[in-house]
C-alpha positions in Angstrom: 10.4 -30.2 -3.2 11.2 -27.4 -5.7 11.7 -23.9 -4.3 11.9 -20.5 -5.8 15.5 -19.3 -6.1 14.9 -15.6 -5.5 12.8 -12.6 -6.6 12.6 -12.2 -10.3 10.9 -8.8 -10.1 8.7 -6.5 -8.1 5.7 -5.1 -9.9 3.5 -2.3 -8.6 1.1 0.3 -9.9 2.1 3.9 -10.4 0.4 7.0 -11.7 3.5 7.9 -13.8 5.5 4.6 -14.1 8.4 6.1 -16.1 8.9 9.0 -13.8 8.8 6.7 -10.7 11.2 4.3 -12.4 13.6 7.1 -12.9 13.3 8.2 -9.3 14.2 4.7 -8.1 17.1 4.6 -10.5 18.4 8.1 -9.7 18.1 7.9 -5.9 18.4 4.2 -5.0 20.3 2.8 -8.0 17.5 0.4 -8.9 17.3 0.1 -12.7 13.8 -0.9 -14.0 14.7 -2.1 -17.5 12.4 0.6 -18.9 13.9 3.0 -21.6 16.1 0.1 -22.7 18.4 0.3 -19.6 19.7 -2.8 -18.0 17.8 -4.4 -15.1 18.9 -4.1 -11.6 21.3 -6.8 -10.5 21.1 -7.2 -6.7 23.9 -8.5 -4.6 23.6 -11.8 -2.8 22.5 -11.5 0.8 19.6 -12.1 3.1 16.0 -11.4 2.0 13.1 -11.4 4.4 9.7 -12.4 3.0 7.1 -11.8 5.8 3.5 -10.8 6.1 2.9 -7.9 8.6 -0.3 -7.0 10.5 -2.6 -4.7 8.6 -2.1 -1.9 11.3 1.7 -1.7 11.0 2.6 2.0 11.1 5.6 1.6 8.9 3.4 1.1 5.8 1.6 4.0 4.1 -2.1 4.3 4.9 -3.3 2.6 1.7 -0.1 0.6 1.0 -0.3 -3.2 0.7 3.4 -3.9 0.0 6.5 -2.2 1.3 9.9 -2.5 -0.4 12.8 -3.2 2.0 16.2 -2.5 0.3 19.4 -3.8 1.8 22.2 -1.2 1.9 25.9 -1.4 2.7 26.2 2.0 4.4 23.0 3.3 5.8 24.5 6.6 7.0 26.0 7.2 3.6 22.7 6.4 1.9 20.8 8.7 4.2 23.3 11.6 3.6 22.9 11.1 -0.2 19.1 11.1 0.0 19.0 14.1 2.3 21.3 16.0 0.0 18.8 15.2 -2.9 16.0 16.8 -0.8 14.4 13.5 0.1 12.9 13.4 3.6 14.0 10.5 5.7 13.3 9.1 9.2 15.9 8.9 11.9 17.9 5.7 11.8 16.7 3.0 14.2 19.0 0.2 15.5 17.9 -3.3 16.5 19.6 -6.6 17.0 18.8 -7.6 13.4 20.3 -4.4 11.9 19.8 -0.7 11.3 16.7 0.8 9.6 15.4 4.0 8.1 12.4 4.9 6.0 11.8 7.2 3.1 8.7 7.8 0.9 8.8 7.7 -2.9 7.1 10.5 -5.0 3.8 8.5 -5.2 3.6 8.1 -1.4 5.0 4.5 -1.0 7.0 4.0 2.2 10.4 2.3 1.6 12.4 0.7 4.3 16.2 0.8 4.1 18.1 -1.9 6.0 21.7 -2.3 6.9 22.1 -5.8 8.2 24.5 -6.4 11.1 28.0 -7.1 10.0 
């Protein structure tokens, strides 16, 4: 059986696509390919693909999809985001890693995940 080899892209609607693309580039290092820039090259590592119940509180109220980005140093990422004036949740630790949540300028919740070492 043929299987997909990974994500080729994530596409979502935005009121101001270019401004939101720049926010993701400037604060999370995710290049969109817009403005002629290169596209984001993610590092190899685990990727979870899972449906969640419709009443999951980690999603925004009208949000159908939530991005989960793997990070190497969650504390460092949180300090960087806080210094940029981005509100962030407290870090939560579980057996499967450490997590925190932020919201992009258009109200989409984003999960940041530091897998266990």
